C-alpha positions, 0 to 999 in steps of 0.5 A, spaced: 531 456 409 537 460 411 533 466 411 527 463 415 532 461 420 535 468 421 528 471 421 526 466 427 533 468 430 531 475 430 524 474 433 527 470 439 532 475 440 527 481 440 522 476 445 528 475 449 530 482 450 523 484 451 522 479 457 529 481 460 526 488 460 520 486 463 523 482 469 528 488 470 521 492 471 518 487 475 524 486 480 524 494 481 516 494 482 518 488 488 523 492 491 519 499 491 513 495 494 518 491 499 520 498 501 513 501 502 511 495 506 516 496 511 514 503 512 507 501 513 509 496 518 513 501 521 508 506 522 503 500 524 508 499 530 509 506 532 501 507 532 500 501 536 506 503 541 502 510 542 495 506 543 499 502 548 502 508 552 495 512 552 491 511 558 484 509 557 481 515 560 483 520 554 479 516 549 472 519 547 466 515 550 461 511 545 456 516 546 461 522 544 463 518 538 456 517 535 454 524 536 460 526 532 459 521 527 452 523 526 453 531 527 449 531 533 451 532 540 447 530 546 447 538 548 444 541 542 436 543 542 431 541 537 427 546 534 
């Protein structure tokens, strides 16, 4: 009976250590993810501020965007 209790105790201690390591790893992942999200948030803010400061006359027209995305331009000749 004592041997079974000792085996169970050893097994539980092993599980406990494994759980603690997993918790530590998850906390590290959480810290890294929070840092990444903070950097992304900062980048979003900068880009939004740049867009707000950019005059609308510098943006390409929808026709220019369409020509660029399809690889065609309205000035090219058809052969």
